[in-house]
C-alpha positions, -999 to 999 in steps of 0.1 A, spaced: 911 601 -721 887 628 -712 901 659 -698 895 662 -659 887 700 -656 852 713 -655 846 733 -686 811 745 -677 791 758 -646 754 752 -638 738 776 -615 710 766 -594 677 784 -586 674 799 -552 667 774 -525 674 743 -548 709 738 -531 695 722 -499 698 684 -511 734 691 -522 742 706 -488 730 673 -475 754 657 -499 726 639 -519 742 633 -554 716 643 -578 708 675 -595 674 676 -613 669 695 -646 642 717 -629 666 731 -603 689 747 -629 686 784 -634 716 791 -658 745 774 -676 779 788 -685 796 769 -712 786 741 -736 797 708 -721 797 675 -739 774 647 -727 788 632 -697 815 659 -692 826 672 -658 807 703 -647 807 726 -616 775 732 -597 770 766 -581 741 779 -559 721 809 -569 747 833 -554 775 818 -574 789 797 -545 806 764 -556 787 734 -542 797 702 -562 814 688 -593 796 662 -613 786 646 -647 763 664 -671 735 643 -686 713 664 -710 687 637 -719 679 626 -682 658 644 -656 688 639 -633 708 665 -653 740 661 -630 753 633 -610 777 644 -585 813 630 -584 825 651 -556 818 677 -530 853 686 -524 864 717 -544 900 706 -544 893 671 -559 895 668 -597 878 641 -618 905 622 -635 920 587 -636 932 591 -601 900 599 -588 884 566 -602 914 547 -586 908 563 -552 871 558 -552 878 521 -561 901 517 -533 876 532 -508 849 506 -521 873 477 -519 884 488 -482 845 488 -474 841 453 -486 869 441 -465 851 448 -435 822 424 -445 824 388 -433 824 362 -462 826 326 -464 859 311 -471 851 300 -506 830 329 -516 840 342 -550 812 366 -559 806 401 -546 795 436 -556 826 457 -556 809 490 -564 774 500 -559 769 532 -577 760 564 -558 764 547 -524 801 542 -532 806 577 -546 805 565 -581 771 573 -597 757 551 -625 786 526 -619 781 491 -608 808 463 -606 802 428 -597 827 401 -594 821 365 -604 853 345 -598 877 358 -625 854 380 -641 845 416 -633 811 427 -648 804 463 -651 773 482 -656 777 519 -668 743 534 -664 749 571 -667 762 596 -691 792 604 -668 801 566 -663 801 562 -701 822 592 -705 850 579 -681 847 542 -693 883 539 -703 895 553 -670 871 529 -650 884 499 -669 919 510 -661 914 513 -625 898 478 -623 925 463 -643 951 479 -620 937 461 -590 925 430 -607 951 423 -635 941 386 -639 905 393 -642 885 398 -674 862 428 -675 829 423 -692 802 450 -697 765 445 -693 752 481 -698 719 471 -711 693 481 -684 664 506 -688 683 533 -668 708 537 -696 680 545 -720 668 573 -698 705 588 -702 701 587 -738 728 560 -742 724 529 -763 730 493 -747 766 483 -746 776 446 -739 808 428 -744 842 422 -734 863 453 -723 894 437 -711 911 403 -706 900 370 -719 866 362 -732 847 345 -703 830 310 -708 794 307 -713 789 300 -678 812 313 -649 810 291 -618 810 313 -586 801 308 -549 781 330 -525 759 324 -495 774 289 -494 759 280 -527 775 272 -562 760 289 -593 767 288 -630 764 323 -640 754 334 -675 770 368 -677 758 375 -712 720 368 -709 715 364 -670 694 390 -651 712 422 -639 749 413 -641 742 376 -644 728 369 -609 711 384 -577 741 389 -553 717 413 -532 699 383 -517 726 367 -501 716 376 -464 681 363 -469 695 331 -486 715 324 -455 685 329 -431 659 309 -450 683 280 -453 684 279 -415 644 278 -415 637 253 -442 645 219 -424 616 195 -430 592 220 -446 573 218 -479 585 250 -497 570 271 -524 597 292 -542 579 318 -566 597 338 -593 626 313 -586 649 325 -614 679 302 -613 668 287 -580 688 304 -555 662 300 -527 654 267 -539 690 256 -534 690 272 -499 660 255 -488 671 220 -499 705 226 -486 688 235 -452 669 203 -452 636 211 -469 614 179 -476 604 193 -511 604 224 -531 581 235 -558 599 260 -579 579 283 -603 591 309 -630 578 319 -663 611 312 -680 620 277 -693 656 290 -696 657 302 -659 645 267 -649 671 251 -669 697 271 -649 680 257 -616 685 222 -628 722 229 -636 727 245 -601 710 215 -584 737 193 -600 765 218 -590 755 216 -555 749 179 -554 712 182 -545 687 155 -554 665 166 -584 637 145 -570 634 168 -541 624 197 -564 596 202 -589 605 230 -613 574 243 -630 573 269 -660 543 290 -652 529 324 -648 532 328 -608 498 346 -603 479 319 -623 500 291 -605 490 305 -571 453 308 -581 456 272 -591 470 261 -559 443 280 -541 416 264 -561 430 228 -555 436 236 -519 474 230 -520 492 244 -491 529 248 -480 549 253 -449 573 279 -463 565 303 -494 590 325 -509 579 354 -531 607 373 -548 592 389 -578 609 412 -603 605 448 -601 568 458 -603 573 496 -601 600 514 -622 588 549 -610 562 566 -589 538 567 -618 536 528 -614 534 525 -576 494 519 -576 494 494 -601 525 477 -585 508 478 -551 478 460 -564 501 433 -578 521 429 -546 487 428 -527 475 400 -550 505 377 -547 508 381 -509 470 376 -504 472 343 -525 504 333 -506 488 338 -471 459 315 -483 483 288 -493 502 289 -459 496 261 -435 492 269 -398 526 277 -382 540 282 -418 563 311 -429 560 336 -458 593 353 -470 580 382 -492 602 408 -510 600 438 -531 629 451 -551 610 483 -565 627 512 -552 596 533 -555 578 510 -530 590 522 -497 594 498 -466 564 514 -449 543 510 -480 554 473 -485 545 465 -448 510 480 -453 505 461 -484 515 429 -469 493 436 -438 464 443 -459 469 409 -477 471 391 -444 439 408 -432 420 400 -465 430 364 -461 420 362 -425 455 354 -412 470 368 -380 506 373 -388 537 390 -373 569 401 -387 598 377 -377 626 393 -396 632 422 -418 654 417 -448 673 441 -471 701 440 -496 734 422 -486 761 444 -470 780 444 -503 751 466 -517 757 494 -491 732 525 -488 749 558 -483 733 578 -456 728 607 -478 713 586 -506 682 566 -493 671 559 -529 699 533 -526 678 511 -505 656 492 -530 654 457 -516 630 451 -487 616 418 -474 595 406 -446 595 372 -429 560 367 -416 546 340 -395 
């Protein structure tokens, strides 16, 4: 087990302490003026202002532009096994305040910086906890994190899915596999937003599924009755299932992955929904939308939930063009009185920018549209007030 005491101190340049005083948990490498000591990768270090005043204690990551991710702003709080147990209890208590369906068996338990645990994500699917350790500090304290989880969930397996791009930026190799408990089955059945899913923990997106869309799923279920629906970038069919469960007349579901559409078919069976009410089509969504436009196909409800188009600020311009393209096509396919539910999970695309993109698409399509609802990530994906970067998912219901 790593030692809890900070063995090094990082002194900031004058004026670069302002974000820490607002309790933002990141220290960028360009803010550092001097280092005392030689910390290991991921080790706990102290952060001082230019006059030597203590500011925070965090994890050192020499390979990342975010050189330190803050664990605590309390000088009396040590980073040790008890620290991770305490933070986990705080996160679990926060989730207890979120209303859930009686049969809900899936939830995000830890949401990184917004739960005071930078680089750490924990999702629960029935009796399996899936962890993502995406920072050097999270990797350094892996054993303590797993021990804290097992202490609260002794009957749950702990499975690691630390294979995202963020880990590469920390100079860490991917890490996937069982950390504790029994090996999970190929598909774990779990329930959220009133829907049953077979979750592939090993090959599924993120930790296996998109738990962050549960609020929008519930909303769109209530709007689907009698409508012909187009579900784009459908993955394993969450929005398709919600629409059919809500009484949609028919859903056309499009994804470029044949494996994802096979998951959709399994989930239709799990939920007792008629396969005949769904056309699952393997295709590039951009090409499919253009084909529908050219053939004058139209729909009553269109859902656009694409993957992340912008990984960083350098990709914003290109991503904006892609969002504009799909929304323009969608507006052209929308019947009079129809609804468009459009989303962006790119953190670099701000809510204001996303609204401007969608507004421009409606204008170019010659459609008058209004925002009927705003969507964001589900409540079990909280956003700390001091960490606005935690808000990544934004959505608009336009009609």
